[in-house]
C-alpha positions in Angstrom: 0.0 0.0 0.0 1.7 3.2 -1.2 1.2 6.4 0.6 1.9 10.0 -0.1 3.5 11.8 2.8 4.6 15.4 3.5 7.2 15.5 6.2 6.2 17.6 9.2 9.5 19.6 8.9 8.2 21.0 5.6 5.3 22.7 7.3 7.8 24.4 9.7 9.1 26.3 6.7 5.8 26.5 4.7 3.1 26.5 7.3 0.3 27.2 4.8 1.4 24.5 2.3 -1.4 22.3 1.1 -2.1 19.9 -1.8 -5.1 18.6 -3.6 -4.2 15.0 -4.6 -5.8 12.4 -6.9 -4.8 8.8 -7.4 -6.1 7.2 -10.6 -5.9 3.4 -11.1 -6.5 1.6 -14.4 -5.8 4.4 -16.8 -5.4 3.5 -20.5 -2.8 6.0 -21.7 -1.9 4.3 -25.0 -4.3 6.2 -27.3 -4.4 10.0 -27.7 -7.7 11.5 -26.5 -9.0 14.1 -28.9 -11.1 15.9 -26.3 -8.1 16.3 -24.0 -5.9 17.4 -26.9 -8.5 20.1 -27.7 -8.7 21.1 -24.1 -4.9 21.7 -24.0 -4.9 23.7 -27.1 -7.9 25.8 -25.9 -6.3 26.6 -22.5 -3.0 27.5 -24.2 -4.7 29.9 -26.6 -6.9 31.4 -23.8 -3.9 32.0 -21.5 -1.9 33.6 -24.3 -4.8 35.9 -25.3 -5.7 36.9 -21.7 -2.1 37.5 -20.5 -0.5 39.6 -23.2 1.9 42.0 -21.6 1.4 40.5 -18.1 4.4 39.8 -15.9 3.8 36.1 -15.3 5.7 36.1 -12.1 3.1 38.5 -10.6 0.2 36.1 -11.2 -1.1 35.2 -7.7 -0.4 31.5 -7.9 3.0 31.9 -9.5 4.0 34.6 -7.0 3.0 32.2 -4.2 5.4 29.6 -5.5 8.2 32.2 -5.9 7.7 33.4 -2.3 7.9 29.7 -1.2 11.1 29.2 -3.2 12.6 32.2 -1.4 11.5 30.8 2.0 13.2 27.6 1.1 16.4 29.5 0.2 16.1 28.6 -3.5 16.5 31.5 -5.9 13.2 31.6 -7.9 15.0 33.4 -10.8 17.7 30.8 -11.1 15.4 27.8 -10.4 12.1 28.8 -12.0 9.1 26.7 -10.8 7.6 24.5 -13.5 4.4 26.5 -14.0 6.2 29.8 -14.4 8.4 28.3 -17.1 5.4 26.7 -18.7 3.2 29.9 -18.7 6.1 32.0 -20.0 6.5 29.7 -22.9 2.7 29.8 -23.6 2.6 33.6 -23.2 5.2 33.9 -26.1 2.8 32.0 -28.4 4.3 28.6 -28.2 2.0 25.6 -28.7 2.5 22.8 -26.2 3.2 19.5 -27.8 0.8 16.6 -27.4 2.8 14.0 -25.5 0.2 11.5 -24.2 -3.3 12.0 -22.7 -2.3 12.0 -19.0 0.5 14.6 -19.6 -1.7 16.7 -21.9 -4.5 16.7 -19.2 -2.0 17.8 -16.5 -0.6 20.5 -18.8 -4.1 21.8 -19.7 -5.2 22.1 -16.1 -1.8 23.6 -15.0 -2.2 26.4 -17.6 -5.9 26.9 -16.7 -5.3 27.4 -13.0 -1.6 28.4 -13.0 -0.7 25.5 -10.7 2.3 23.2 -10.7 0.6 19.9 -11.1 2.7 16.8 -11.0 2.0 13.2 -12.2 3.9 10.2 -10.9 3.7 6.6 -12.1 2.7 4.6 -9.0 4.3 1.4 -10.5 7.7 3.1 -10.7 7.9 4.0 -7.0 10.6 2.4 -4.8 8.5 3.1 -1.6 6.0 5.7 -0.5 6.2 9.0 -2.3 7.2 11.9 -0.1 7.8 15.6 0.0 10.8 16.0 2.3 14.2 17.5 2.6 16.9 15.5 0.8 19.7 13.5 2.4 23.1 12.5 1.2 21.8 9.1 0.3 19.3 10.4 -2.3 20.0 10.3 -6.0 18.5 12.2 -9.0 18.6 11.0 -12.6 18.3 14.1 -15.0 16.2 13.8 -18.2 18.2 12.0 -20.9 21.1 11.1 -18.7 22.4 7.6 -17.8 24.1 8.4 -14.5 22.3 9.8 -11.4 23.4 13.0 -9.6 24.4 12.8 -5.9 22.0 15.1 -4.0 23.0 17.8 -1.6 21.4 17.6 1.8 18.5 19.8 2.8 16.8 20.4 -0.6 13.0 20.1 -0.8 12.2 17.2 -3.1 9.6 14.7 -4.2 11.2 11.4 -3.5 10.4 7.7 -3.3 12.8 5.8 -1.1 16.1 7.4 -2.1 15.0 8.1 -5.7 14.3 11.8 -6.2 11.4 12.3 -8.6 11.5 16.1 -8.7 14.4 18.3 -7.6 14.0 21.6 -5.9 10.4 20.8 -5.0 8.6 21.7 -8.3 11.5 22.7 -10.5 12.8 19.7 -12.5 11.4 16.2 -13.0 13.7 13.1 -13.1 14.0 10.9 -16.2 12.5 7.9 -14.4 9.6 10.1 -13.3 8.2 10.4 -16.9 4.6 9.4 -17.6 4.6 7.2 -20.7 2.0 5.4 -22.8 2.4 2.3 -20.6 1.5 4.2 -17.4 -1.7 3.0 -15.9 -1.7 4.0 -12.2 -1.0 7.7 -11.6 -0.7 9.9 -8.6 -1.3 13.6 -9.2 -0.3 16.3 -6.6 -1.5 19.9 -6.9 0.7 22.1 -4.8 -0.9 25.2 -3.2 -1.2 27.3 -0.1 -4.2 27.6 2.2 -3.8 31.4 2.7 -3.6 32.1 -1.1 -5.5 29.5 -3.2 -7.0 26.7 -1.2 -10.4 26.8 -3.0 -8.7 26.8 -6.4 -6.6 23.8 -5.3 -9.8 21.9 -4.5 -11.5 23.1 -7.7 -8.6 21.9 -9.8 -8.5 18.6 -7.9 -12.2 18.0 -8.5 -12.0 18.9 -12.2 -9.0 16.6 -12.6 -10.9 13.7 -10.9 -14.0 14.3 -13.0 -12.2 14.3 -16.3 -10.2 11.2 -15.4 -13.4 9.4 -14.7 -15.2 10.7 -17.8 -12.4 10.2 -20.3 -10.5 7.1 -18.9 -13.3 5.3 -17.0 -10.7 4.6 -14.3 -10.9 4.3 -10.5 -10.3 7.7 -9.0 -9.5 8.6 -5.4 -9.2 12.3 -4.4 -7.7 13.7 -1.2 -6.3 16.8 0.6 -3.1 17.4 2.4 -2.1 20.0 5.0 -0.2 20.3 8.2 -3.1 18.6 10.1 -3.5 15.7 7.7 -0.1 15.0 6.1 -0.6 11.6 4.5 -2.8 10.0 1.8 -3.2 6.4 0.8 -2.6 6.2 -2.9 -4.0 2.7 -3.4 
């Protein structure tokens, strides 16, 4: 039984940290879904049209991530959170590629809500998946690389056992963390903050769960994480 756990020490630095979470079991990710492809294209076009000339880093949800990076002693200019990088790309008129239906759905909702929304293959986990500060035993395999990096201690990461899935919290995903056509059991975390966007986090979670059920006809389990309830059973 895999769990998702946020270490209590994380809330000492980010006391308002919260997550909407969804576990999906029995997803068929082999075929592209035309409705999800269209949804991604629509959200990309809508964001680009509505945010011409906007400083993306000042969008409320992006700013909240940047403030959290600063609190974690990570320079948000040097290590840009995933959603800031994504929305800047979209703002410049770039079309997002259609990778597979699960990734496309995550990207569509990420752009819509301006949230960093992860996706982790539950069958690739070494142990429970956690948000915690790294240790010297942890390792990270960059995209396209054959050899893992030795991690510094004290960096906030998504990790399973000692395999780091995402470095610097929501900055960069590992190569072994990719969602592929063969992925069928997925854990989705939506990172947010109770004092900034709690209701949006829940709205995004519920929309994600609904679309997963409608489009993949899979088993879906939603949840919510904060300092008072810091774990969730994924299976």
